[in-house]
C-alpha positions in Angstrom: 89.4 157.2 169.8 86.5 159.1 168.2 85.7 157.7 164.8 84.6 161.1 163.6 88.2 162.3 163.7 89.4 159.6 161.3 89.8 160.7 157.6 86.7 159.4 155.8 86.7 156.5 153.3 89.9 155.0 154.5 91.1 152.2 156.6 93.0 154.2 159.1 96.0 152.8 160.9 95.8 154.2 164.4 98.5 154.4 167.1 97.3 155.0 170.6 98.0 154.1 174.3 95.7 151.7 176.2 95.7 152.1 180.0 99.3 153.3 179.9 100.7 150.4 178.0 103.0 150.7 175.1 101.7 151.9 171.7 99.9 149.3 169.8 98.9 149.2 166.2 95.2 148.8 165.5 93.3 148.9 162.2 90.0 150.6 162.4 87.8 150.3 159.4 85.9 153.5 159.1 83.5 154.0 156.2 80.8 156.5 155.5 77.2 156.0 156.4 74.2 157.7 154.8 72.6 160.8 156.1 69.9 163.0 154.6 69.6 166.5 153.3 66.3 168.4 153.1 63.6 166.7 151.1 62.9 167.4 147.4 59.9 166.3 145.4 60.4 164.0 142.4 57.2 162.8 140.7 55.1 160.8 143.2 57.7 160.4 145.9 59.2 162.6 148.5 62.9 161.8 148.2 66.0 162.7 150.2 69.5 162.8 148.8 72.1 160.5 150.2 75.2 162.0 151.7 78.2 160.2 153.1 79.7 161.1 156.5 82.2 159.4 158.7 80.8 156.6 160.8 81.3 153.0 161.4 79.2 150.5 159.4 78.1 147.5 161.3 77.5 144.0 160.2 73.7 144.3 160.5 73.6 147.4 158.3 76.7 147.6 156.0 75.1 150.1 153.6 74.2 152.5 156.4 70.5 152.7 155.5 68.6 154.5 158.3 66.5 151.8 160.1 64.0 151.7 162.9 64.2 148.0 163.5 65.6 145.1 161.4 63.2 143.0 159.4 64.0 139.3 159.8 62.9 136.9 157.0 60.4 134.2 158.1 61.9 130.8 158.9 60.8 127.6 157.3 61.1 124.1 158.8 64.7 123.2 159.5 65.8 126.7 160.4 66.5 128.1 156.9 64.7 131.3 155.8 61.7 131.0 153.5 62.3 132.2 150.0 60.4 135.4 149.2 59.9 137.6 146.2 61.8 140.8 145.8 59.4 143.6 146.6 57.7 145.3 143.6 59.2 142.8 141.1 57.2 140.3 139.0 60.0 138.1 137.6 63.6 137.6 138.6 66.4 136.0 136.5 70.1 135.7 137.4 72.9 135.9 134.9 75.8 133.9 136.3 79.0 132.2 135.2 80.9 131.1 138.3 84.0 132.0 136.3 85.2 135.5 136.1 86.2 137.3 132.8 83.7 135.6 130.5 81.6 138.8 129.7 78.8 138.0 132.1 78.1 141.6 133.2 78.0 142.8 129.6 75.6 140.1 128.7 73.4 140.9 131.8 73.2 144.6 130.7 72.4 143.7 127.1 69.8 141.1 128.2 68.1 143.7 130.3 68.1 146.2 127.4 66.8 143.5 125.1 63.9 142.8 127.4 63.2 146.5 127.8 62.9 147.0 124.0 61.1 143.7 123.2 58.5 144.0 125.9 57.6 147.6 125.3 54.5 148.6 123.3 53.4 152.0 122.0 51.0 152.3 124.9 53.1 150.8 127.6 56.9 150.8 128.0 58.4 147.8 129.6 59.5 148.0 133.2 62.9 146.3 133.5 65.5 146.5 136.2 69.2 145.5 136.5 70.7 144.7 139.9 74.4 144.3 140.2 75.2 141.9 143.0 79.0 142.0 142.5 79.8 143.7 145.8 83.6 143.8 145.3 83.8 144.5 141.5 80.6 146.2 140.4 80.4 146.8 136.6 76.9 148.1 136.0 77.7 151.8 136.6 80.3 151.7 133.9 78.3 149.6 131.5 75.2 152.0 131.7 77.2 155.2 131.8 76.3 155.9 135.4 79.8 156.1 136.9 79.4 159.7 138.0 75.6 159.9 138.2 75.7 160.7 141.9 74.4 158.8 144.8 70.9 157.4 144.9 67.9 158.9 146.6 66.2 157.5 149.6 62.4 157.2 149.8 60.4 158.3 152.7 60.0 154.7 153.9 63.8 154.4 153.9 64.3 152.4 150.7 67.0 153.1 148.1 65.7 154.3 144.8 67.4 152.9 141.7 69.0 155.1 139.1 67.8 155.1 135.5 69.7 154.8 132.2 68.4 153.9 128.7 65.0 153.0 130.1 66.5 150.6 132.6 66.2 150.9 136.4 69.6 150.0 137.9 71.1 149.5 141.3 74.7 148.6 142.1 77.1 148.7 145.0 79.1 151.0 142.7 76.5 153.7 143.3 77.0 153.5 147.0 80.8 154.0 147.0 82.4 157.4 147.4 83.7 157.1 143.8 80.0 157.4 142.6 80.0 161.0 143.8 81.5 163.9 141.9 84.6 164.2 144.0 87.3 163.8 141.3 89.2 161.0 139.7 91.3 160.4 142.8 88.3 158.6 144.3 87.9 156.1 141.5 89.8 153.3 143.3 87.7 153.1 146.4 87.5 149.3 147.3 85.0 147.3 149.4 87.0 145.4 151.9 84.5 143.3 153.9 84.3 139.9 155.4 81.5 137.4 154.7 79.0 138.6 157.3 78.9 142.1 156.0 78.8 140.9 152.4 75.8 138.7 153.1 73.9 141.5 154.9 74.8 144.0 152.1 73.4 141.6 149.5 70.2 141.3 151.6 69.9 145.0 151.7 70.4 145.3 147.9 67.8 142.6 147.4 65.1 143.8 149.9 65.8 147.5 150.6 65.5 148.8 147.1 62.2 150.3 146.0 61.8 149.0 142.4 58.5 150.7 141.8 58.4 152.8 138.6 57.6 156.5 138.4 53.9 155.5 137.9 53.9 153.3 141.0 54.0 150.0 139.0 55.9 146.8 139.6 58.9 145.8 137.4 58.0 143.2 134.8 61.5 141.7 135.1 64.6 142.1 137.2 67.9 140.9 135.8 70.5 140.2 138.4 74.2 140.3 137.5 75.9 137.8 139.7 79.6 137.9 140.7 82.0 135.0 139.9 82.1 132.0 142.2 79.7 130.0 144.3 80.1 131.7 147.6 78.2 134.1 150.0 76.4 136.1 147.4 75.1 133.2 145.4 74.0 131.3 148.5 72.3 134.4 149.9 70.3 134.9 146.7 69.5 131.2 146.3 68.3 130.7 149.8 66.4 134.0 150.3 64.9 134.9 147.0 62.3 133.3 144.7 64.4 133.3 141.5 62.6 132.3 138.3 65.7 131.0 136.5 69.4 131.5 135.8 71.2 132.1 132.6 74.7 130.6 132.6 77.4 132.3 130.6 80.7 130.5 129.6 83.5 130.7 127.1 84.7 127.6 125.1 87.7 126.6 127.3 87.6 123.6 129.6 89.0 125.9 132.3 85.8 128.1 132.2 83.5 125.1 131.7 84.8 123.4 134.9 83.5 126.4 136.9 80.4 126.6 134.9 79.5 123.0 135.9 80.0 124.0 139.6 77.8 127.0 139.2 75.0 125.0 137.7 75.3 122.4 140.5 75.1 125.2 143.1 71.9 126.7 141.5 70.3 123.3 141.4 71.2 122.7 145.0 69.1 125.8 146.0 66.3 125.0 143.6 66.9 127.7 141.0 65.9 126.5 137.5 68.5 126.7 134.8 67.1 128.6 131.8 70.0 127.7 129.5 73.7 128.2 128.7 75.1 131.0 126.5 78.4 130.8 124.8 80.4 134.0 124.7 83.5 134.8 122.7 82.7 131.9 120.5 84.6 133.1 117.4 86.1 136.2 115.7 85.3 137.1 112.1 88.3 138.6 110.4 87.4 141.9 108.7 89.9 141.1 105.9 89.2 137.5 104.9 85.7 137.3 106.5 86.6 133.8 107.9 85.7 132.7 111.5 88.6 132.2 113.8 88.0 130.2 117.0 90.5 132.2 119.2 89.5 130.4 122.4 89.1 127.0 120.9 86.4 124.9 119.4 82.9 125.1 120.9 82.6 121.3 121.0 83.4 121.2 124.8 80.7 123.7 125.5 78.0 121.8 123.6 79.2 118.5 125.3 78.9 120.1 128.7 75.4 121.4 128.0 74.4 118.0 126.8 75.9 116.3 129.9 74.2 118.7 132.2 70.9 118.5 130.3 70.8 122.3 129.9 69.5 123.9 126.7 71.9 126.1 124.7 70.6 129.6 124.2 73.1 130.6 121.5 76.7 131.6 120.9 78.0 135.2 120.6 80.9 136.3 118.5 83.8 138.6 119.6 83.0 142.2 118.5 85.6 144.8 119.3 83.0 147.5 119.1 81.1 146.1 122.0 84.2 146.6 124.3 84.6 150.2 123.1 80.9 150.9 123.6 80.9 149.4 127.1 83.8 151.7 128.1 81.6 154.6 127.0 78.4 153.4 128.7 76.7 152.3 125.5 75.6 148.7 124.9 75.1 146.9 121.6 71.5 146.1 122.4 70.7 149.6 123.6 68.6 152.2 121.8 71.6 154.5 121.1 73.8 151.9 119.4 75.3 152.8 115.9 76.7 149.9 113.9 78.0 151.8 110.9 81.5 150.4 111.7 80.3 146.8 112.0 82.2 145.6 109.0 82.0 141.9 109.9 78.4 142.0 111.0 79.3 140.7 114.5 77.4 143.4 116.3 74.2 142.7 114.3 74.7 139.1 115.0 74.9 139.8 118.8 71.7 141.8 118.6 69.8 139.1 116.7 71.0 136.3 119.0 70.2 138.3 122.2 66.8 139.1 120.8 66.2 135.3 120.3 67.5 134.6 123.8 65.1 137.2 125.2 62.1 135.8 123.4 62.9 132.2 124.5 63.4 133.2 128.1 60.3 135.4 128.3 58.1 132.7 126.7 59.3 130.2 129.4 58.7 132.8 132.2 55.2 133.6 130.9 54.2 129.9 131.4 55.2 130.1 135.1 52.5 130.7 137.7 52.3 134.3 138.9 
């Protein structure tokens, strides 16, 4: 069966005869690989536009990036790969939770925007990137308003070029799905259905096959990585292959979330990733009528006890702000340059910006003391 005859972007259920035997049902996973249209010039690069076409993606190249020969990481003693820096990136921090649904991606986006504003000077804007490593449930395209921005460009040396929004350089698996193109709302539910080997290789490609150089050919000052929930393939791939300067751990007050938080911290320590601190999200809600704080998800005592037991500093606690949810659905973030807090009757949004600013200052001060 010729894969080019299979409808694209679908897992096709094929019925065919093999050597005269009875019809058998086979599932052939057919996805689209990247091909190139004629070149166009953008600033200092010659870029080519990604297009999808029907082709099978293989384990060694799940993103379909044109390759001449695979680049294997150097091996250290004991057979494990040596950790290496992400090309064209000065500092790397991971935002993780190990538990899903705690607002980690929103915090990662706002932390990147906080750094972009705080590190900028009148003569030199900060160079900050945001990498979404959640292969199965990418959120960064929605959070930065890049859902329908189109597919990324490919540089002449076959590297993916990040998209830009609000001064942030961003890359996500969500940009590489068919739903990222302008093909209508019916394509919005395209899912990534991959096993571990393809996930690991896709993560490697997102880590090492993205050209993070800015338009003026400079390195990023900082790359914020939004991690998926859990302690599986993605976390292990990052921890074993990349020199990560530290991890920010996000949790909510419940013991259920903190149980996974402890596992996430243990995993990072096992792969020698420093823990920069813990950040409590959804700590309380301030009623707009009575102005009192309501601890909807319970007291924060368990959070502070866990931080103490784990010997991890607390970076702060963030309140619930309904406007943050609405803004995220529209691609606007509370720490971004376009935020308007005129409807912030309880002051929760201003509180979030202030705390995130303090978190950014503390993290950057610690990163600045590390050797280059």
